[in-house]
N, C-alpha and C positions, 0 to 999 in steps of 0.2 A: 960833721960827725955825729953831734948831739941830736941833730934833726933826723938822721937816719935811724939812730937807736930808737928814738921816739916812734917813727913810723914803723920799725919792726915791732915794737911792743903792741902797737894798735893791731896790727896784723895778727899777733899771737893771741890778743884779747878776743879779736873777732872770731879766730878759728876755735879758741876755747869755748865761746859762747855758743857757736854753731854745734860744736860737739855736745855740749850740755843739753841744748835743745833737743838734738838727735836722740840722746839717751832718755830724755822725759818722754818724748813721744813714743819711743819703743816701749817703754815701761807702761805708757797708757794703753797702747793697742793690745799688749800682752795681757794686761788686766781685764780689758773688755772682752777679748777672746776667751779668757778663763771664766769670766761670769756667764757668758753665753752657753759654755759647755756645763758649768755648774747648773744652769737653769734647766738644761736639757736632761741632766742627771735627775733633777728634783722632779721634773714632769714624768719621767719614766718611773721613778720610785713612787710617786703619787698614784700612777696607773697600776702599780703592782699591789697597791693596798687593797684589802678586801673592802667592798662597798658596805657602808653602814646598813645594818639591818633595822628593821621596824619591829618592835615588840620582840626582838632577840631572832627574829626569823631573817635568814639571809635571802636578799631578793636578787632575781635574776636581772642583769643589766643589758639592756638593748639600746639602740640609737635610732633616731629617725632619719638620718641621712642616708644616701645610696653610695655603696662601695664602687670602686673603680671598674668601669667596663663590665658591670655585673648585667647578665640578662634578666636576673630576678633579684628581688631584694634579699639582703642577708642580714642576720643579726649575730652578733658575738657576745659572749658572756665576759664582761670586763674582769669579774672577779677570778675567772678560770683562764684568762688570757695570758697572764704573766707580764713581764716587764715590756713596757713600751707599747702596748696595745693601744692604748687611748691615743698616743701620739700618732700611731700608724694609722688609726681610723681617720683622724683629722687629716693627714697626708692625703690619704685616698679619697676624702670628700673634696678637697681642693683639686686634685688631679682629674676626678671626674667631671667637675664643672667645667674646667678648661677643656677637657677632651669633648664633651658633648657640644659645647659651643662651637668648637671647630675653628676657633680663631684665638690669637693671641689676647687673652682677657687681662687687659692692663688695669691695675688699680692705682691710677694716678691720682694724686691729691693736690688740690690748689694749696700752695704754701700759704702761711700767714702773710697778710698783706704788709704788715709791719712787726718787727721783732719785739717792739716794746709797745704794742698797741694797748690801749685801754678799754677797747670795745671788745667784749666777749664774742660777739657775732663775728668780727673780723678774724678772730682767732680760732674759729671752727672750720676745719678743712672740709672740702667737698670734691669729689665725692668719698665717703668712707665706707669701706666694704666690711661686712661681717666676717669675710673669709680671712681678713688679716688679724683677727682676735683669737684669744683663747675662749673656748666655748665652756658652759657649765652643764652639770648634769642635774636634771630635775626628775622627780617620780612622775610617771605618766598619770594624769589626773584620774583616769578610770580606776587606778589602783587605790587611790586615797578615797574616792567617793564610792567604792563598791561595798554595799552592806553586808554584814554577815547573815547567815542563814536564819538566825533567831532574832533578826531585826524587828523590833516594834516601834510604834510611835512614842510610847512612854519610856522607852529603855534608852537613856542617853548613852549608856556605856555600851550599848550594841553598835553605836556609829563609830567604831574604831576600825581601822585598816583591817581588811580581810588578810588571812595568812595567804602568802603568795607561794605557790609552788615553784620549785626550781625550774621547771620547764615552762613556766607562763611567760610569754613574749611581752607582756604588758607591765613592765615594770619602770624602766628608767629611759629618759630621752636626753640626747645631748643638744642643746639649744644655745642660741647666742645670748649673751647677757643684756640686761636693759642698758640703755645709753647712759653713762654717767661720766661726763667729761672730767678730766683731771686737772685742767686749768682752772676749774672753779674751786678746786680744793675743799670740797664738801660733798656730802650726799645731795644729789639734785633736787629731790623732793623734799628734803628738810629745808632747802634753800627756797624753794617755791611753796610758801604757805605752810610748810611742816605738815605734809599729809592732809591737807584741808582743814587744818585748825584755823586758818585764817585766809582771807583773800590775797592773792598775789599782788605785789605792787607793780607799778609801770617799770620801774627800774629793774625789778627781777624778770619781768616778761621780756625786757630788751636783751637779757642775757642769752635768750634763746633764739637760736636760728642762724644760718649761713647764709652769706651772699657771694656771688661770683661776678666776674666781669662779663659783660655781654659778648658773644662770639659773633654777632651779626657783622657784616662787612662794613656797613656805615651806621653811625649813630648821629642825629641831628643835635648839635650842641649850639648854645648861644655864646657869641664872643665876637670881638672885633680884631682878632688876630688876621684875619683875611677878609677880603671884601668879595661879595658876589653880586654880579650885575644882572638884573631881571628887566626885560623890556615890557612895557604896558602895550598889549596888542592894538588897542584903539588910537592911543595918542603917540605911540612909537617913542616915548619918552623913557630914559634910563632911570631907574630907582636903585638906590644903594641899600642893601640890607646887611645885617650882621649875622644872619643864620648861615652858617656853612656845614658842608658835610665833611667831616674827617674820617679817614680810615682808622678803625679802632686800633689796628696793630701799630700805627703810628703815633697813637696818643700814649702819654705818659699814664701809668696805673691810676693816678689819682683823678684823671679826667674821664676815665672810662664809666660808661653806664653800668651800675651795679644791679643785678637781679637777685631777687629773693628766691632761694631754693625751694623745691617741692619734693617731698617724700611721698610716694604713692604705694600703699598696701593693697595687694591683690591675693585673696585666698582662692585657690582653684582645687575642686574636687573632680579629678578625672574628666577635665574639661577641655574638649577638642578646640574650643574657640579662644583658649587662653593666650596662645601665641599671636593670634590676629590682635587680640585686645592689646597686648604690649607693643605691637608694631604701630597700631594707630595712636596709642599713648604718646610715643615719641613723634610719630610721623605727622601728626595734626597739631602739634604744639608751635607756637611762635618762637619759643626758646627751648628746644628740646635739651641744650646743654645744662639746664637749670634743674632737670628732672632726674631722680633716681627712683627706681621701683624695687620693691621688695615683694617677691612671689612666694607664697607658701604653696608648693606643689605637691597635692596628694594623689598619688598614682600607683598603677599596677603596670610595672614595666613590661610585663608579658602581654598586655593589651593596650596600654596607652603610650602616647608619645609625649616626651617631655615639653613644658611650656617654653622655655628657654632653649632654642635650638637653632641650627643653621641647615639641617638636612632638607629642609623644603625650599631652601632658596635655589634660583635657577642658576645662579653664578656663585663661585665661591667667594669668600672675603678677600682673598688675595686678588681676584679678578676685579671685584667691585666692593672696594671697602666702604662705600657709602651707604650700603644698605643698612637699615636700622639695627638688626641683630649684629652687625659688624662694628658699625660707627659707635654705637652707645653701649657696647658689651660691658665696659667698665663701669657703667651706671645701672647695671642690673645685677641684683643679688637674688639668690635663689635658695630656699630651703626645702629639700625634697624629702618626702615622708611616704612610707608604705601606706597605701589606702586602708589596710587592715588596721592601722593604728588610729585612723580618723575617728573622732568622736563628736563631730559637728562643727559649726563655723566658729564656736568661741575659742577653742583651743587654737585652730589655725590662725585666726585673727589676733589672738594673744601673741603667737610667735611673730606675727607680722608687726605688732607694736614693739617687740623686743628688737626687730631689725631697724628701727628708727635710729638715725645718727645725726641728730641736731639740725635738721633742715628747718627752714624758717616756717614753712607751711607743711602740714600733714594732711594727706587725703586718703581716703578709703573707698573702694569700689569692688565690683565683681569682675570675674574673669571672662564675661561675655558682653563687652561694651563696644560701642562706636563713640567717636568724640568729634565735635565740631571744629572748625578750622580756628586755630589760635586759641584754643580752649583755656590755656593756661593765663594768658593775659585777661581773657574774658572773666574767668572766676575770681582771679585776684581783685579785678575792679569791682565786682559785685561784692566781694568781701569788705573792701574798703568803703563801699558807700554805706554799710551799716554803721560806720564811725563806732565801732566797738570792738576793743582788744579781746574781749571774750566771746565774740560772735563765732558760731560754728554753722555754715551752710550744710543743710542736710534735708534730703527727702527722699521718697520712693522714686524711681526713674521711670519715665515714659517709655513705652516700646518703640523699638526702631521703626516698625511699620507705622506709616502715616504721619510720622513725626520727622524723620530724617532722611535726607537725600545722600545716598551713598556716593553718587557720581560727584557731586559738588563739595561734599562735606559740610553743607549748611542745613539750617533748620527748615523743615517744612510746615512747621506749626509753632505758633508763640505760647500756646498753652503750656502749663506746667503743673505738677502735682504739689499738694502741700499737706503737710501732717496735722490732723485735728481729730481723728476718729480713734477711740479706744474703748475697751469694755473688758470685764472680768471674764476669764475663761477658766473652767475647772478642769484639772486633770482627770483624764478619762478613767484611769485605774484608781486614782486617789482624789475623789472630789473636794476633799478638806484642803488640798494644796491648790488654791485658787490665785491666779495672777492676772496682771493686766496684759492684753494683748492688742496690738494695733491692727485693725483690719484694712480693708480696702480704703484708698484714700481719695478724695475728690481731685479733679483736674480742671483747670479752667485758665482764663486769660487773667494776668496780673490785676489785681484791684488797687495796687499801690504801684507807682512808677518811679523809678529812679532810686530805688533802695529795696532790700529783700524784705520778705514778709516774716514778721516775729511769729513763732509757732511754739507749742508747749512740748512736743515730742521729737525724738532723735531717731533717725533711720540708719540702718547698717549698710544699705545699698549705695549710698553716696554721703559722705561727709568730708567737709573741708574747712579747716581751721588753723590757728596758730599751732607750732609744734608742741608748745607746752600743754596743749589738751591731751595729747596721747601720752605725755609724760606724767601728768597728773591723774588721768583717768584710764589706765590701761585695761584691756580686757582681763577678766578675772579667769585664771587658768583653771579654777576648780569648779568649772560648770560643764562637764562632759555630758553629752548627749542631750544639751539644750539647744533648741532652735529658736521658738518664739521669744524666749526670755532674754536674749541677748540685747535687744533694743531698749526694753524697760530697764535693764541693768546699767547700761551706759548713760541712758537719757537721765535717770533720776540721780545717779551718782554725778553726772556732769551738772545737773542743776544745783545740787548741794555743795558743789566746788565753785559755783559762781558764774557758770557758763550759760549762755543764751542761744537758742537754736533758731535758725532763720530759713525759710524757703527760698531758694534763689529767684530772682525775678525771671531769669532766662536759664533754660537748660543748656548744660555744657556737654552732656553725655547721654547716650541712649542704650537701652537694654535690650538683649534678645531673650525673649521668653519662649524656650523650647524650640527655637528655630536657629538655623545657622545663617551666615552672611547672605546666602542665596534664598532666604525666607522658606526653607524646606523644613518640614518638622522632623525633628530627631529625638530620640529617646535620651534622656538625660540621667546620668548616674547620680545617685545620691548616697550620703553616707550611711543611711538607714539599712543599706543592704549588709551591714556588718552588727546590726543592732542586737542580734542574738548572743554576740560575744560580750555584750555588756549590759546583761539583764540587771534590773534593779538599780542601776547607776543614775538614770534620769531622775528617779524619785527622790534620791538622796541629793542630786544637784539642785532640784527645784526647792527643797527645804533649805538649801544654803541661799538660793537667790532670794528667797522671801525673807530669810533671817538677816541677811546683809542689809536688804532695803527696809527693813522693820516693817513688813507688810504682811505679817501672818493674819491680821484681821480679827474679826469676832469669834467667839466660841463656836463649835460645831453644833448645830441643832440636830438633836436626835429625834427619831419617829415619836409623835406623841398620839395620844388617843383623840386629840381635839380635831374635829373635821368640820367642813362647812356644813354636812348633813346633820351633825349634833346641833350647830347653830340653828339651823332651821326647825328642827324639833323643839328647841328651847322657845322659840318665837311662837310656834303653834301652841305649845302648852300655855303660854301666857294669854294668847288669845282665847282659849278654852276658859282659862280662869276668869277673864273678863265677862264671860257670857253667863256665868253663874248668877243665880237670884241674889238679891239683897241680903238675905238672911244667912247666906253662906260666905258672903265676901270678906267679913273679918277674918274668919277661920282660914279661908283659903289664902288670904295675904299673908297671915302668920306663917302658915305652912311653906308659902313660896319664899319669904325671907329666911325661914330656918333652912331651907334647900340650898339657897344662895350662900349662907353663911358656912354650911357644912362644905360646900363645893369650894369655897375659897380657902377653908382651912385644909382641904386635902390638896389643893393647888400649891400652897406654901410649903407644905410637907413635902411634896414631890418635886419642887421647883429645882433642887440641885440635880435631881435625876433627868429633868427635861434638857438641860444644858450640860455638856460635857466639855469641861475646859481642858484642852490638850496643850501640854508644854511640849511643843515640837523640838526634838533635838535636832541641831544642824552643825555641820562642820565649820568651825569658825577659824580655820587655819589661815593666817596671813590677812586677818582682817584689817589691820592697818593699811596694808598695800591696796587692798580692793574693796575697802569699805565706803561709806558716805563721808561727806565733808561736813563742816560746821558753818560754812558761809551762809547757807540756807539749809532749812529743815525739810524733811520729807513730808511732814504735816503741812508746811506751807504750800509746798506743790499740790498736794491733795486738795487742801481747801480752795485754792486759787481756782483750779480747774474743774471743780465740782465732782470730786471723787470721794465717795463715802466708803472708808475701809471697813468700818463696823457692819455696815449693811450690805457691803459689796455691790454697790450700784454706783452708776455714772450718770450725771446729769447729760440729757441728750441735746443734740443740735449745738454742739460746741463749735462747729465749723462756722456758724453764722458769726460768732465773736471772733474767732481767729481771722476770718477773711476781712481784715482791715481794722476793725475797732480795737483788737488787741494792740496792734502796732502803734496806733494813734494814742492809746491810753497809756501804755506800759513805758514807751520810750521817753515819756515825760519824767520818768524816775531813773533816767540814765545818770550814772555818776558823772561828775564833773571831769575827772581824769580819764573818762571813757573806758573804765575797768568794769563794764557790765552794768546791768539794771539793779537798782537797789530795791528789792522786794520788801525790805522794812517800810518802805514808803507806799506800798501798794495794800489797800486794804479790801479791794474788790475780790468777790467770791462769785464765780460763774454759776448762774441757774438757768434751766431750760427755758428758752425764750417762748416756747409755745405754751408753757404754763404760767410763767411770770412775767412775760414780755421782755423787751430789751432792757434789761436791768442795767446795762452798761452806759446807757446814753446820759445818765446823770453825772458821770464821771468824765465825759468827753468836753 
């Protein structure tokens, strides 16, 4: 009897415990649902608020995305839209993306490999889509960088934001936020060297980048779990080996081959070749499962087709899900923008950098490219051969013609370009705004084998490095209508943050220059077709570019009365004086000296008028985000590579030094922890070898 009572008590306690657990779980889920509803109400309330004005002027809000199933781009005023409009636009953007892909665009994410992992890389899921996040609103850069009508060089106050009319469509853009992972529990850029205040550490670099298991059917592993028998053809003897092929799906996760992920940023301006580029990007990769692409698609839907689409496919994704646009749709992110809002490559690539989501490598290229077979494995091997965590492979890209075999996907040429030519170029309308521009670059067979070639300059057409490069040196969003200046901006800022640039030994992609995949000439659309909408913006942007890089240079020389003809007349006068007789020599010499002294006095009095020192005003907004670092100085860059900012001159024939000697000399200063080249140990300053000889030879 006592045992039965005890048994009944246990049953009652169990029932009570189950009931208590059920009540707790019910309360938990009710609380969660309430929080979601509360968040929804907060989003709607936030959307209903009036957008903050600048200088007391209400600005008109637009977005860069495309509304659902719209035949033309539409813009809505957030201030006048009322409750929920911002959230509605977000839903329509997502729906439009799935609709035009034509296939269930899954946003699957690889879960953390271990719940209590100490490795931040293993805690970064892949792929992460920007469509799963809450976007933020920014002012369109052309609004900020548009000068007022009374703008002058010396009037700093005139560089304020112009008054924006209510019907002006260039005011706000809805954009994805920069990547800032929550598991690091701090601002990512503060963690990584505190915005360039110092060089990042190997540990900090190791926190950036995701890895995923290989999805290849077979991976070769070393082990003795199973024996494989191989016969020798000549002696017919059996040999025992321990290399055995395991099916990946049968392997436990800890034994799978892990792949570093690659984020590829592509900016496209009304480019009909963009779709082909994305298909080749995945189709030519050895491990397409490790790639995520972010496309900034600037287009006119009345004339252009979207980059990410399935309408061109011969079969639907349901019929053939192995097609690139179907199979890897969840690894494709797209930001679509009205072409009328496009203000050059800098804004588009800035948004592309915003789309980065913690991949191990970050790559940038154009929307009209071909890729060699297994390009992903190839480029990673070349990056590793530099043995430099701060290495960035970059160069202008060779043309498809005569370099790439479209049938085999292989190279037809082993030559490759490398960056070594630059010179000062003055703005046509504003010659006082002079900046460095990289011209046509040489191409040839690699002079160094087995490693990439160290170069001084960065190129926008191809860039490949660790993910922390785009985190630390993002495109400056406040450079609208800038074209040539983008490369010197990223290049010098990257140098001052401690990054080193290399030309790859072998090309892994090739470029279409004004031709389609069938090599037919086609007219290319350019963002300048809307330049009339942004008058005066380029000038203000160039002033900011020079200000950020500390490269305004010497005072502007005004027109003076001193000419070569005056110098010749002076010499002729001196010759005539010498021909005078002995009796007049003393007097003439005194008169000559007096004239010289008088002229010198006049020159000293007018010296301030000969040179006008102009204090250029430039927009310094977010200088901390887009400024230079302190690991190296801008002056060190200029001195090392023979660039005289005061005289606006560049030592010629730098390519002779770059083509091998620079690599051999400067890699000796590689830090022991492989965190870049220590330029404090480099004293060499390049000089034109045609004038001064090969001055670098004594350093080799």
